[in-house]
SELODREN-271722 format. One record per residue (C-alpha): residue number from 0; x, y, z; residue in one letter. Coordinates in Angstrom, 3 decimals. Example, Ala and Ser with C-alpha at 12.3 -4.5 7.8 and 13.67 -1.06 7.14 Angstrom:
residues 2
i	east	north	up	aa
0	12.300	-4.500	7.800	a
1	13.670	-1.060	7.140	s
This chain:
residues 710
i	east	north	up	aa
0	-4.874	38.498	18.986	q
1	-4.322	38.629	15.211	e
2	-1.136	40.093	13.799	l
3	-0.269	41.204	10.303	t
4	2.311	38.459	9.824	c
5	0.821	35.608	11.765	g
6	-1.750	34.352	14.234	t
7	-1.332	33.719	17.948	w
8	-3.173	30.999	19.796	v
9	-3.213	29.482	23.233	e
10	-1.313	26.199	22.994	s
11	-1.676	23.626	25.762	a
12	0.832	24.233	28.508	g
13	3.068	26.676	26.667	v
14	1.239	30.001	26.772	g
15	0.859	32.207	23.737	l
16	2.821	30.854	20.791	r
17	2.686	31.687	17.069	p
18	1.706	29.020	14.609	y
19	1.125	28.793	10.912	g
20	3.479	28.160	8.055	l
21	7.164	27.475	8.624	p
22	9.492	30.391	8.669	r
23	11.583	30.869	5.554	a
24	15.263	31.350	6.145	r
25	15.956	35.066	6.221	g
26	12.292	35.804	5.528	g
27	10.734	38.990	6.833	h
28	7.701	41.163	6.341	c
29	8.340	43.350	3.278	p
30	6.026	46.140	4.381	r
31	7.826	46.695	7.687	m
32	11.349	47.463	8.627	s
33	13.097	44.950	10.840	d
34	12.771	47.337	13.764	s
35	9.012	47.669	13.228	q
36	8.310	43.978	12.655	m
37	6.948	42.111	15.716	p
38	8.801	38.945	16.818	h
39	6.757	36.523	14.704	v
40	8.214	33.323	13.287	k
41	5.071	31.754	11.918	g
42	3.249	32.820	8.770	l
43	5.386	35.103	6.635	q
44	4.528	37.289	3.690	y
45	5.010	35.685	0.319	g
46	3.263	32.381	1.119	y
47	0.309	32.134	-1.255	s
48	-2.739	29.924	-1.047	q
49	-1.683	28.382	-4.369	e
50	1.662	27.366	-2.906	q
51	0.557	26.237	0.560	w
52	-3.045	25.172	-0.080	g
53	-4.232	22.812	2.677	p
54	-1.445	23.660	5.151	w
55	-3.015	23.915	8.607	r
56	-2.022	25.195	12.009	s
57	0.491	23.008	13.833	h
58	-1.173	23.659	17.187	g
59	-4.666	22.910	15.917	l
60	-3.553	19.736	14.112	l
61	-1.755	18.573	17.244	l
62	-4.826	19.047	19.438	q
63	-7.061	17.281	16.896	q
64	-4.578	14.448	16.391	a
65	-4.314	13.819	20.136	i
66	-8.104	13.573	20.299	a
67	-8.273	11.445	17.132	e
68	-5.727	8.875	18.370	l
69	-6.630	8.928	22.053	g
70	-3.043	10.012	22.601	w
71	-3.565	11.774	25.946	q
72	-1.591	9.227	27.970	e
73	1.366	9.373	25.582	s
74	1.230	13.167	25.591	a
75	1.355	13.182	29.396	a
76	4.378	10.858	29.337	t
77	6.208	13.115	26.897	l
78	5.282	16.289	28.793	i
79	6.839	14.733	31.887	k
80	10.040	14.005	29.959	l
81	9.974	17.519	28.529	f
82	9.552	19.140	31.959	t
83	12.304	17.049	33.537	e
84	14.832	18.062	30.876	q
85	13.804	21.720	30.397	s
86	16.527	23.479	32.416	r
87	18.314	26.126	30.366	t
88	15.133	27.965	29.345	k
89	11.855	27.345	31.120	e
90	9.253	25.542	28.978	r
91	11.741	24.966	26.166	f
92	14.320	22.353	25.197	l
93	17.643	23.227	23.645	n
94	19.506	20.793	21.429	r
95	21.466	19.081	24.213	e
96	18.344	18.604	26.353	e
97	16.415	17.100	23.449	f
98	19.301	14.750	22.630	v
99	19.447	13.735	26.285	s
100	15.804	12.603	26.110	i
101	16.474	10.620	22.940	m
102	19.488	8.934	24.539	q
103	17.626	8.141	27.720	k
104	14.687	6.585	25.851	c
105	16.212	5.196	22.641	p
106	13.651	5.075	19.857	c
107	15.833	5.572	16.779	c
108	19.456	5.567	15.688	h
109	21.586	8.293	17.255	a
110	22.374	9.771	13.828	a
111	18.814	11.112	13.686	y
112	18.736	12.928	17.025	h
113	20.065	16.187	15.598	h
114	18.035	15.734	12.419	v
115	14.828	15.530	14.422	f
116	15.758	18.497	16.590	f
117	16.268	20.723	13.566	e
118	13.078	19.418	11.971	l
119	10.941	19.989	15.071	f
120	12.446	23.462	15.581	d
121	9.873	25.096	13.326	r
122	10.921	28.607	14.353	d
123	14.610	27.827	13.742	q
124	15.542	29.583	16.994	d
125	17.463	26.718	18.617	g
126	14.662	25.781	21.041	y
127	11.704	23.417	21.022	l
128	8.475	24.413	22.681	s
129	6.254	21.804	24.271	e
130	4.017	21.984	21.199	s
131	7.026	21.507	18.872	d
132	8.162	18.466	20.852	f
133	4.751	16.793	21.139	l
134	3.794	17.442	17.511	g
135	7.110	16.194	16.201	g
136	7.158	12.985	18.227	m
137	3.531	12.206	17.369	l
138	4.261	12.751	13.667	a
139	7.305	10.440	13.529	v
140	5.917	7.698	15.760	s
141	5.564	4.307	14.031	p
142	2.180	3.993	15.751	l
143	0.709	7.046	14.018	t
144	-1.464	6.082	11.035	p
145	-0.847	7.746	7.683	h
146	-4.376	8.713	6.651	k
147	-4.052	11.958	4.724	l
148	-7.591	13.102	5.493	d
149	-7.068	12.756	9.265	a
150	-5.347	15.370	11.472	p
151	-2.530	12.977	12.395	s
152	-1.889	12.168	8.742	g
153	-1.829	15.820	7.716	q
154	0.527	16.611	10.579	l
155	2.844	13.905	9.274	r
156	2.642	15.265	5.742	m
157	3.581	18.741	6.919	q
158	6.645	17.415	8.741	f
159	7.624	15.268	5.745	i
160	7.420	18.346	3.536	f
161	9.585	20.346	5.952	l
162	12.115	17.524	6.146	y
163	12.667	17.454	2.393	y
164	12.474	21.235	2.014	d
165	16.120	21.228	3.049	a
166	16.786	24.888	2.326	n
167	13.499	25.975	3.924	r
168	12.440	28.078	0.969	n
169	8.846	26.841	1.081	g
170	9.009	24.612	-1.984	q
171	10.552	21.330	-3.054	l
172	13.167	21.568	-5.769	e
173	13.441	18.708	-8.256	i
174	16.532	17.449	-6.405	e
175	14.600	17.415	-3.137	e
176	11.693	15.489	-4.675	v
177	14.219	13.055	-6.181	a
178	15.777	12.537	-2.756	k
179	12.330	11.734	-1.333	m
180	11.673	9.181	-4.085	i
181	15.119	7.710	-3.550	e
182	14.451	7.385	0.181	h
183	11.135	5.653	-0.479	i
184	12.985	3.086	-2.531	q
185	15.715	2.714	0.109	q
186	13.059	1.908	2.683	l
187	11.708	-0.687	0.298	r
188	15.114	-2.296	0.115	g
189	16.668	-1.418	-3.234	k
190	18.356	1.658	-4.759	p
191	16.386	3.371	-7.476	y
192	18.253	4.943	-10.369	s
193	15.290	6.740	-11.966	d
194	14.485	9.032	-9.030	a
195	15.580	12.184	-10.839	m
196	13.541	11.263	-13.915	v
197	10.436	10.586	-11.841	d
198	10.904	13.789	-9.850	a
199	11.240	15.883	-13.001	t
200	8.109	14.320	-14.478	a
201	6.105	14.807	-11.282	l
202	7.093	18.456	-10.780	v
203	6.316	19.195	-14.435	s
204	2.662	18.330	-13.826	l
205	2.240	21.398	-11.632	y
206	2.505	24.997	-12.733	s
207	4.518	27.238	-10.466	g
208	6.600	26.068	-7.508	p
209	6.162	22.555	-6.154	f
210	4.957	23.737	-2.772	g
211	3.033	21.952	-0.076	f
212	-0.222	22.214	-2.053	a
213	1.306	20.324	-4.991	a
214	3.056	17.806	-2.713	f
215	-0.149	17.065	-0.796	y
216	-2.185	16.807	-4.011	d
217	0.319	14.395	-5.581	a
218	0.185	12.156	-2.501	a
219	-3.616	12.231	-2.351	q
220	-3.909	11.292	-6.015	k
221	-1.305	8.510	-5.580	r
222	0.976	10.069	-8.164	m
223	3.551	10.168	-5.384	l
224	3.127	6.836	-3.672	n
225	4.807	5.384	-0.607	g
226	5.026	8.334	1.796	t
227	3.609	6.283	4.665	s
228	6.924	4.757	5.867	p
229	8.875	8.010	5.560	l
230	10.061	9.829	8.684	l
231	9.377	7.142	11.295	r
232	11.292	6.270	14.415	t
233	11.820	2.604	15.132	q
234	9.850	2.817	18.368	q
235	7.323	5.216	19.821	d
236	9.153	7.527	22.253	l
237	6.385	7.447	24.871	a
238	6.366	3.653	24.701	e
239	10.152	3.564	25.091	a
240	9.880	5.862	28.115	a
241	7.239	3.681	29.735	r
242	9.353	0.566	29.175	k
243	12.362	2.279	30.683	l
244	10.302	3.362	33.691	h
245	8.938	-0.169	34.205	s
246	12.484	-1.587	34.085	i
247	13.722	1.011	36.577	a
248	10.775	0.356	38.905	a
249	11.121	-3.425	38.823	a
250	13.200	-5.122	41.555	p
251	16.607	-6.195	40.287	t
252	16.922	-10.008	40.303	p
253	20.235	-11.648	41.208	p
254	22.397	-12.004	38.085	q
255	25.571	-13.789	37.297	a
256	28.439	-11.531	36.371	s
257	29.112	-11.025	32.691	c
258	32.218	-12.601	31.374	s
259	34.163	-10.498	28.893	p
260	34.278	-13.535	26.651	s
261	30.554	-14.183	26.782	s
262	30.020	-12.182	23.631	g
263	27.277	-9.908	22.363	q
264	24.418	-11.990	23.739	a
265	25.760	-11.733	27.281	a
266	26.389	-8.030	26.853	a
267	22.743	-7.580	25.944	r
268	21.613	-9.555	28.979	k
269	23.623	-7.301	31.271	c
270	22.583	-4.044	29.610	s
271	20.300	-1.744	31.544	a
272	18.985	-0.375	28.238	v
273	16.157	-2.321	26.533	p
274	17.641	-4.402	23.743	t
275	16.401	-5.452	20.355	g
276	16.130	-3.784	16.969	p
277	14.678	-0.599	18.417	l
278	17.583	0.294	20.700	s
279	21.360	0.363	20.625	l
280	22.585	-1.575	23.673	p
281	26.200	-1.674	22.567	e
282	26.471	2.121	22.467	e
283	26.848	3.989	25.715	q
284	25.077	7.356	25.962	p
285	27.495	10.115	25.169	r
286	27.589	13.733	24.206	k
287	26.872	13.738	20.504	e
288	27.884	15.827	17.580	k
289	25.776	16.246	14.472	p
290	26.435	13.417	12.017	p
291	28.943	14.295	9.294	p
292	27.625	14.957	5.824	t
293	27.284	11.712	3.934	g
294	27.287	9.557	7.081	a
295	25.126	6.511	6.560	k
296	23.728	4.932	9.721	p
297	22.507	1.359	9.773	p
298	19.130	0.644	8.123	p
299	16.444	1.776	10.536	t
300	13.236	2.544	8.694	g
301	14.428	6.125	8.314	l
302	16.158	7.454	5.209	p
303	19.642	8.855	5.225	t
304	19.484	12.236	7.018	p
305	19.154	15.270	4.788	v
306	21.422	18.063	6.109	p
307	19.361	21.144	6.870	r
308	20.002	24.353	5.060	g
309	21.028	22.860	1.744	r
310	19.517	20.751	-0.974	s
311	19.835	16.971	-0.907	p
312	22.610	15.448	-2.950	a
313	21.909	15.527	-6.640	h
314	20.738	12.266	-8.168	v
315	22.024	11.824	-11.700	a
316	19.206	11.277	-14.205	p
317	18.818	7.898	-15.868	a
318	16.685	6.792	-18.816	p
319	13.137	5.944	-17.729	a
320	11.788	2.561	-18.732	s
321	8.303	3.131	-17.367	h
322	5.939	5.823	-16.168	s
323	7.685	7.891	-13.561	a
324	4.809	9.671	-11.905	l
325	3.811	6.880	-9.564	h
326	6.860	5.788	-7.596	v
327	7.471	2.430	-9.221	a
328	8.291	-0.477	-6.911	p
329	11.567	-1.479	-8.563	e
330	12.914	-2.371	-5.187	y
331	12.107	-5.793	-3.883	w
332	14.838	-8.104	-2.675	g
333	14.297	-11.803	-2.156	s
334	12.454	-12.160	1.071	g
335	14.033	-9.540	3.298	s
336	12.058	-7.127	5.412	g
337	11.178	-3.837	3.766	q
338	10.190	-0.336	4.808	r
339	12.260	-0.632	7.941	g
340	9.986	-3.407	9.233	t
341	11.936	-6.470	10.391	p
342	10.306	-9.773	9.517	v
343	9.757	-12.549	11.984	d
344	12.977	-14.519	12.643	p
345	11.617	-17.743	11.219	h
346	10.649	-16.203	7.844	v
347	13.671	-14.232	6.691	q
348	14.594	-15.850	3.385	s
349	12.962	-16.930	0.159	g
350	13.042	-20.530	1.372	t
351	11.309	-19.608	4.595	n
352	8.760	-17.601	2.642	a
353	7.788	-20.938	1.113	q
354	7.474	-22.381	4.603	v
355	5.180	-19.495	5.504	l
356	3.156	-19.981	2.310	a
357	2.756	-23.694	3.007	l
358	1.655	-22.891	6.564	r
359	-1.080	-20.584	5.213	v
360	-2.406	-23.226	2.822	v
361	-2.280	-26.051	5.379	r
362	-3.964	-23.888	8.017	k
363	-6.870	-23.126	5.701	l
364	-7.167	-26.785	4.763	m
365	-7.447	-27.623	8.419	e
366	-9.913	-24.848	9.220	l
367	-12.137	-25.505	6.211	s
368	-12.720	-29.078	7.328	n
369	-13.967	-27.952	10.733	g
370	-16.971	-26.005	11.957	v
371	-16.678	-22.622	10.295	r
372	-18.706	-20.824	12.930	a
373	-15.776	-21.344	15.291	e
374	-13.223	-19.366	13.291	w
375	-14.754	-17.260	10.550	r
376	-15.179	-14.197	12.789	h
377	-11.632	-14.224	14.165	m
378	-9.339	-15.626	11.469	i
379	-5.813	-14.166	11.367	q
380	-3.715	-16.136	8.900	l
381	-0.596	-13.980	8.965	v
382	0.914	-11.028	10.769	s
383	1.560	-7.758	8.946	a
384	5.258	-8.599	8.681	k
385	4.487	-12.010	7.227	e
386	2.117	-10.589	4.614	l
387	4.809	-8.080	3.653	l
388	7.195	-11.015	3.225	l
389	4.699	-12.797	0.967	l
390	4.487	-9.595	-1.099	c
391	8.248	-9.258	-1.340	d
392	8.579	-12.873	-2.477	t
393	5.680	-13.142	-4.912	v
394	6.564	-9.925	-6.731	v
395	9.876	-11.413	-7.859	e
396	7.913	-14.221	-9.522	i
397	5.427	-11.828	-11.126	l
398	8.143	-9.471	-12.297	r
399	9.468	-11.964	-14.879	v
400	6.045	-12.991	-16.188	e
401	4.795	-11.362	-19.359	d
402	1.682	-9.206	-19.249	s
403	0.069	-12.041	-21.263	l
404	0.994	-15.335	-19.611	v
405	0.900	-18.655	-21.470	e
406	-0.906	-21.502	-19.687	v
407	-1.142	-25.156	-20.702	a
408	-4.098	-27.528	-20.435	l
409	-5.714	-28.812	-18.281	p
410	-6.682	-25.709	-16.350	c
411	-9.205	-24.389	-13.844	r
412	-10.356	-20.783	-14.283	v
413	-11.911	-18.817	-11.420	y
414	-13.850	-15.586	-11.768	g
415	-14.411	-12.797	-9.246	d
416	-13.791	-13.793	-5.613	i
417	-14.232	-10.372	-3.970	h
418	-12.868	-11.300	-0.572	g
419	-15.186	-14.311	-0.235	q
420	-12.724	-16.737	1.340	l
421	-15.487	-19.130	2.391	l
422	-16.695	-19.586	-1.194	d
423	-13.133	-20.186	-2.408	l
424	-12.560	-22.828	0.267	l
425	-15.870	-24.465	-0.660	e
426	-14.684	-24.736	-4.275	f
427	-11.373	-26.239	-3.198	f
428	-13.034	-28.781	-0.915	n
429	-15.785	-29.672	-3.404	a
430	-13.590	-30.070	-6.492	f
431	-9.886	-29.963	-5.707	s
432	-7.217	-27.986	-3.914	w
433	-4.239	-26.551	-5.784	p
434	-2.047	-28.583	-3.457	d
435	0.332	-31.502	-3.673	k
436	-1.035	-33.354	-0.625	r
437	-4.764	-33.534	-1.310	r
438	-5.118	-31.744	-4.622	g
439	-4.390	-31.939	-8.324	d
440	-1.658	-29.333	-8.670	i
441	0.741	-31.732	-10.404	f
442	-1.770	-32.381	-13.190	s
443	-3.757	-29.123	-13.274	m
444	-3.027	-25.402	-13.773	n
445	-5.015	-22.666	-12.053	y
446	-5.966	-19.207	-13.349	v
447	-7.649	-16.613	-11.118	f
448	-9.231	-13.789	-13.118	l
449	-8.888	-10.888	-10.705	g
450	-11.098	-8.996	-8.275	d
451	-9.563	-10.917	-5.401	f
452	-10.399	-8.097	-2.971	v
453	-13.162	-5.642	-1.979	d
454	-16.782	-5.953	-0.916	r
455	-16.161	-9.233	0.921	g
456	-15.033	-9.538	4.529	a
457	-11.849	-11.588	3.908	y
458	-9.842	-9.585	1.373	s
459	-6.543	-9.868	3.285	c
460	-7.021	-13.611	3.751	d
461	-7.789	-14.210	0.072	v
462	-4.680	-12.242	-0.900	v
463	-2.588	-14.203	1.616	s
464	-3.862	-17.508	0.212	l
465	-3.426	-16.618	-3.465	l
466	0.047	-15.142	-2.948	f
467	0.994	-18.275	-0.999	s
468	-0.207	-20.537	-3.802	l
469	1.751	-18.523	-6.358	k
470	4.905	-18.793	-4.234	i
471	4.489	-22.552	-3.780	l
472	3.547	-23.308	-7.413	y
473	4.806	-20.418	-9.562	p
474	4.470	-22.298	-12.868	s
475	1.073	-23.809	-12.040	k
476	-0.895	-20.906	-10.501	v
477	-1.539	-17.696	-12.451	f
478	-3.020	-14.518	-10.987	l
479	-4.569	-12.122	-13.521	v
480	-5.346	-8.554	-12.575	r
481	-8.898	-7.261	-12.175	g
482	-10.204	-3.714	-11.917	n
483	-10.260	-3.935	-8.102	h
484	-6.521	-4.701	-7.998	e
485	-6.073	-0.939	-8.141	d
486	-5.557	1.332	-5.133	r
487	-7.995	3.930	-6.468	l
488	-10.701	1.260	-6.278	m
489	-9.809	-0.761	-3.215	n
490	-9.200	2.267	-1.000	m
491	-12.991	2.717	-1.046	n
492	-14.517	-0.716	-1.557	y
493	-13.187	-2.545	1.474	g
494	-9.618	-3.779	1.068	f
495	-7.947	-0.803	2.730	q
496	-10.424	-0.975	5.614	a
497	-9.747	-4.713	5.977	d
498	-5.987	-4.044	6.168	c
499	-6.478	-1.424	8.872	l
500	-8.887	-3.649	10.784	r
501	-6.536	-6.640	10.749	k
502	-3.175	-4.927	11.125	f
503	-3.983	-1.647	12.916	a
504	-1.172	0.913	12.505	h
505	0.701	-1.420	10.142	e
506	-2.346	-1.772	7.910	g
507	-1.539	1.225	5.722	e
508	1.893	-0.200	4.878	d
509	0.348	-3.595	4.093	v
510	-2.278	-2.020	1.848	w
511	0.339	0.024	-0.007	e
512	2.656	-2.961	-0.501	r
513	-0.053	-5.326	-1.740	v
514	-1.183	-2.689	-4.237	n
515	2.402	-2.342	-5.411	d
516	2.390	-6.109	-6.064	v
517	-0.883	-5.793	-7.994	f
518	0.898	-3.573	-10.505	e
519	3.103	-6.530	-11.473	f
520	0.183	-8.876	-12.210	l
521	-0.381	-9.920	-15.841	p
522	-3.553	-8.564	-17.421	i
523	-4.449	-11.689	-19.406	a
524	-3.682	-15.384	-19.821	a
525	-3.674	-17.454	-23.014	l
526	-4.577	-21.116	-22.483	v
527	-3.138	-23.580	-25.003	e
528	-2.999	-20.788	-27.600	g
529	-6.766	-21.016	-28.064	a
530	-8.587	-19.518	-25.071	i
531	-8.040	-15.956	-23.883	l
532	-8.673	-15.379	-20.158	c
533	-9.094	-11.727	-19.212	i
534	-10.899	-9.932	-16.411	h
535	-13.053	-7.441	-18.321	g
536	-12.889	-7.867	-22.062	g
537	-11.508	-6.585	-25.347	i
538	-13.385	-3.255	-25.401	g
539	-12.902	-1.251	-28.577	d
540	-9.107	-0.837	-28.367	s
541	-7.671	-4.382	-28.164	i
542	-7.250	-5.767	-31.659	a
543	-4.814	-8.653	-31.247	s
544	-3.053	-10.809	-28.693	l
545	0.101	-8.828	-29.389	e
546	-1.607	-5.785	-27.886	d
547	-1.653	-7.634	-24.561	l
548	1.950	-8.839	-24.701	r
549	5.052	-7.043	-23.535	g
550	3.418	-4.289	-21.488	i
551	6.184	-2.949	-19.207	p
552	5.736	-3.474	-15.506	k
553	4.681	-2.028	-13.148	p
554	1.435	-1.569	-15.079	i
555	-0.270	1.701	-14.193	q
556	-4.033	2.181	-14.498	v
557	-4.968	5.750	-15.345	i
558	-7.819	7.380	-13.470	g
559	-9.396	9.167	-16.420	e
560	-9.170	9.231	-20.202	i
561	-7.940	12.554	-21.560	t
562	-6.585	13.842	-24.857	e
563	-3.116	12.685	-23.841	s
564	-4.177	9.116	-23.027	t
565	-2.200	6.585	-25.062	t
566	-3.665	3.570	-26.851	r
567	-1.837	1.255	-24.454	r
568	-3.450	2.994	-21.472	e
569	-6.861	2.587	-23.120	r
570	-6.158	-1.105	-23.747	m
571	-5.323	-1.623	-20.079	i
572	-8.597	0.047	-19.099	l
573	-10.554	-2.107	-21.559	d
574	-8.855	-5.285	-20.329	a
575	-9.908	-4.504	-16.760	l
576	-13.217	-2.689	-17.224	w
577	-15.075	-3.442	-20.483	s
578	-18.206	-5.630	-20.747	d
579	-20.166	-7.385	-23.493	p
580	-23.404	-5.741	-24.631	t
581	-26.724	-6.784	-23.122	e
582	-27.278	-9.706	-25.489	n
583	-26.298	-11.163	-28.850	d
584	-28.659	-8.872	-30.747	s
585	-26.813	-5.696	-29.687	v
586	-23.931	-5.287	-32.139	l
587	-21.051	-2.844	-32.305	g
588	-19.499	-0.769	-29.528	v
589	-21.577	1.229	-27.060	h
590	-21.121	3.529	-24.086	a
591	-20.780	1.763	-20.748	s
592	-22.894	2.526	-17.679	p
593	-19.639	2.187	-15.729	r
594	-18.458	5.531	-17.145	g
595	-16.584	7.088	-20.032	k
596	-13.327	5.219	-19.360	n
597	-14.557	2.032	-21.005	t
598	-17.275	0.612	-23.249	c
599	-19.482	-2.333	-24.107	r
600	-18.617	-4.533	-27.099	f
601	-21.012	-6.611	-29.190	g
602	-20.925	-10.238	-30.370	p
603	-19.679	-9.163	-33.806	d
604	-16.589	-7.660	-32.153	r
605	-15.961	-10.925	-30.220	v
606	-16.338	-13.112	-33.305	q
607	-14.028	-10.932	-35.389	e
608	-11.397	-10.823	-32.630	f
609	-11.464	-14.602	-32.179	n
610	-11.279	-15.226	-35.941	r
611	-8.358	-12.847	-36.424	r
612	-6.403	-14.304	-33.501	n
613	-7.220	-17.977	-33.984	g
614	-9.123	-18.253	-30.697	l
615	-11.953	-20.587	-29.840	r
616	-13.170	-18.782	-26.720	l
617	-12.750	-15.750	-24.468	i
618	-13.307	-16.367	-20.743	i
619	-13.850	-13.244	-18.668	r
620	-15.197	-12.300	-15.225	a
621	-16.172	-8.807	-14.004	h
622	-19.963	-9.278	-13.937	e
623	-22.202	-11.236	-11.612	c
624	-24.300	-13.824	-13.485	v
625	-27.214	-15.792	-12.083	q
626	-25.843	-19.301	-12.554	h
627	-22.181	-18.441	-12.015	g
628	-21.409	-18.693	-15.747	y
629	-23.057	-17.407	-18.916	e
630	-22.258	-17.526	-22.638	y
631	-22.322	-14.663	-25.156	f
632	-21.605	-14.194	-28.856	a
633	-22.926	-17.590	-29.920	g
634	-20.782	-19.394	-27.366	g
635	-17.521	-17.564	-28.202	q
636	-17.354	-15.653	-24.902	l
637	-18.014	-16.990	-21.417	l
638	-18.516	-14.938	-18.246	t
639	-17.616	-16.680	-14.983	v
640	-18.273	-15.376	-11.470	f
641	-17.095	-17.391	-8.463	s
642	-18.633	-15.626	-5.441	a
643	-22.119	-16.669	-4.372	t
644	-25.008	-14.440	-3.284	n
645	-23.158	-11.291	-4.374	y
646	-23.221	-8.713	-1.561	c
647	-26.108	-10.710	-0.032	n
648	-28.382	-9.229	-2.721	q
649	-28.483	-11.385	-5.848	y
650	-28.863	-15.007	-4.683	n
651	-26.552	-16.061	-7.527	n
652	-24.602	-19.285	-7.859	d
653	-20.813	-19.286	-8.126	g
654	-18.908	-21.129	-10.843	a
655	-15.438	-22.180	-11.914	m
656	-14.547	-23.445	-15.400	v
657	-12.397	-26.514	-16.085	v
658	-10.582	-26.553	-19.415	l
659	-9.444	-29.933	-20.697	v
660	-8.398	-31.436	-24.024	k
661	-11.035	-33.438	-25.877	d
662	-9.543	-36.888	-26.491	e
663	-11.312	-37.240	-29.842	r
664	-10.610	-33.855	-31.400	t
665	-7.603	-32.691	-29.403	g
666	-9.299	-29.304	-28.903	e
667	-9.802	-27.512	-25.605	a
668	-13.296	-27.862	-24.180	v
669	-14.817	-26.280	-21.085	e
670	-16.939	-27.638	-18.242	h
671	-18.536	-25.481	-15.557	a
672	-18.396	-26.572	-11.919	q
673	-20.966	-24.775	-9.783	v
674	-21.627	-24.047	-6.119	i
675	-25.303	-23.251	-5.615	k
676	-26.368	-20.161	-3.739	s
677	-26.996	-21.072	-0.105	g
678	-24.347	-23.791	-0.006	t
679	-22.109	-21.351	1.865	v
680	-23.459	-19.120	4.606	d
681	-22.574	-15.655	3.269	t
682	-24.497	-13.687	5.898	s
683	-21.226	-12.465	7.408	n
684	-19.079	-12.914	4.316	g
685	-20.034	-9.633	2.646	w
686	-19.349	-6.240	4.184	n
687	-22.455	-4.682	5.694	d
688	-21.612	-1.250	4.345	q
689	-20.714	-0.871	0.659	q
690	-19.156	2.254	-0.858	f
691	-21.568	1.862	-3.752	r
692	-24.257	-0.699	-4.492	a
693	-22.990	-3.670	-6.542	p
694	-23.294	-3.469	-10.306	s
695	-26.518	-5.003	-11.642	p
696	-26.461	-8.699	-12.387	m
697	-25.898	-9.669	-16.006	r
698	-29.054	-11.308	-17.358	r
699	-29.376	-14.294	-19.731	c
700	-29.706	-13.582	-23.432	r
701	-33.101	-13.145	-25.026	e
702	-34.654	-16.357	-26.246	g
703	-32.116	-18.630	-24.585	v
704	-33.287	-20.612	-21.584	g
705	-30.051	-22.372	-20.795	d
706	-26.665	-20.920	-19.943	v
707	-24.834	-23.706	-21.736	g
708	-23.945	-24.245	-25.369	w
709	-23.648	-27.583	-27.167	p
């Protein structure tokens, strides 16, 4: 049956219930008197497609999400809880009954019980239907992935929007957006003073009210980043209920009595409530009152509750020192768990992060000396929590580095790795490890020229290794950003999928956090003042070394050049994306087959840049070359590519360049060290399915039979 002000559907187990958009406070149908208007608390007049856009039916999303996640068993567990507690009004829960469930099966701090009740009460009538209860608990579960194009992810986004729409007027005010940004930073571990500035800038990008359509669009386009950890309980309610049931069903073993002086540990042993970070064993269940305004519960992975019916507390504006549209990760502490995710007990400090990093390096040393067939299909170097700890530690090192880092001789320079862990280990074993036990780290610096991730099958492992090396040897190992160290790229080319495959429901958080770290990477390195190392090239916008220095971090990469694009934004694109022309006979600047955001630059441009800046050589990566390295511009530019048999298509060698000082002249000279194609079995090293075919291999220059120069 369709009604003028809403739509009615059959919802599992609850009969006919309205669904649609949330009810506005005091909203009613303007073309009917209150006496004529049917009792509908779903879609109301005044909600336009422009404002609500992709908003979808709660009931439909719930059914699709249950099917998507295979959540039928959890739904049955929650329906049983719902039925047991539904006493005052059949098939509904009032506030006290809902709170009773949350106390019985603790899954979050008690301060959030009333917050969740008011959030799940979409009709604002003081009762939760079965559909309200199931949809709400699925949306806030820490086990629910945050994929915006999936039903479960959209359901979460709709609840997040409702949570921050504190006055339920169908749009987010600037103060409400600022509170969301502030909460994102709280979950990442550090207060953020520019929330109001960022919120104002974000809302200004959209004409009209900042409704759900704008909110959803901003999240999809990563202008509003970090929504994944918002609105999560510490434990899945169905899981907590099952644990409680298993404890109740288990026979009670004989126990010694608890001494009053035995302390907190003994109290936990004697508690009938499951203990640990997801429950509150010291608190006895009691009749609760809503938390007072301004109350701040312990850190839980949930932000401070926003009182319903009024806007979040105003955040005073502060001067912005960087772009405010992407929520900048100015939040990391030194080695503590972030996003409400506790780290493993043995890796809780910066010192222990070094222990973890050393464990990663030593483990790979050990594995690489064995039979690779035994481990390459099942390698798991770190847990999700440990990789988050590596991120939180390495970013503090990267934060203080300039966007153009200075590196001394001697130095090894690696090109694209693209998730090919096996090739990287082959290089380390064949030439030297950046390690103090069996390597040359005390006498050699290392530069890695980006594209650490994507296309290959070991993106997470390569990131874990490189971050570990940077933590262990911060002044000896330098990580330069490539074009794939960008969430808009690696969400499609394999890194995001690798995170989800390795870390399941925690994979989205890992992917987000690693990409936040990528925004603190330098975009170039200058070796001994004479050799510029950069991922892509100089394009047509980079004129001097000073253009690469002092770029504020986090460094944002724009998605498209427009009339408002600044020169600095173009320089960042050129540094990551530009290529040399086909050969030394093609001069000037030309359009790039990669798209309008970058260009190709000729040998004349390279020679002029090097002359003006006193450089002897530019070393760059970004393109596959047959022999692993290839010169351009009369030997003044060198392309290096370190992954072999690119995507199992090109049968190319991989190379690394060693820069040393010539004893006779005192100048820096380069030597290529090569791993031939076929040395490493790459049959399982590259992803079978690629988002797009790899870029064509760069070919040798006309008339030159050798890749080397005298």
